[in-house]
N, C-alpha and C positions, 0 to 999 in steps of 0.2 A: 452731808457726807456724800461724795460721789459714788456712783454705782455703775457696774458694768451690766449692760442690757443685752440680752441675747436676741433671738429672732422675734420680731413683732409682726403679727398679721392683723391688718386693719381692713375689714370688709367694707365699711362705710361709716361716715360721720355726718351728722345733721348740720344744718346751718348755724345752730346755736350750741353745738357740741364743743367739747374741749378735749384735745389730744395732746398730752404733755408727757415727755420723757425727760427726766433730769430733776435737778433740785428746784424746789418751789416753796415759797413761804405760804401763800394762800391763793386759792382759785375761787373767785366769786362769780356767781351767775349774773348775766346782764338781763335775763328774762326768766320768767317763771310760767309754767303751764300746768294745767290739771287735765289728766287723761284718764278716761274710763275705757276699759276693754275687758273682754271675757277671758276665760281660761285658755291658755295656749297662745295668746295674741302676740306676746313679745318673746317667744322662744327663738333663739338664734343659734346657729351652728351649722355644721356640715353633716348631712345625712340624718336628720331628725325624723323620728316616727312618733307622732303625738296622737293620742286617742283621748278625746274629751267627750264623754258620753252625755254629760249634763253641765251646762254653764249658765249661770245667772249673775248678771252684773247689776248691782243696785247703785243708782246714781243720785240718791237723795242726799244733798249736801247743803245744809241750812246756814252754815257760817258765812260771814260776809267777806273775810279776807284770810287766806291761808299763809301766805308768805309775801314779803316785800323785798325789793331790791334797792331800797333807798341807800345811797352812798356807795354803790358798786360801780359807778361809772368812772 
């Protein structure tokens, strides 16, 4: 079903990101990544004030495979 889209503000998009407006059946990733970061690392916006007094990021990940992209080419 078609939709009317108003104002869109796109600050940035990464090299493997997807920016899509409109009808779509499926969007499948071509790559996967695992990222570890502390509190407040991925906050985005205009005029943020973030106060993180204590941040602890545990990165113990014992599994061998989290996700695969087989068949998404």
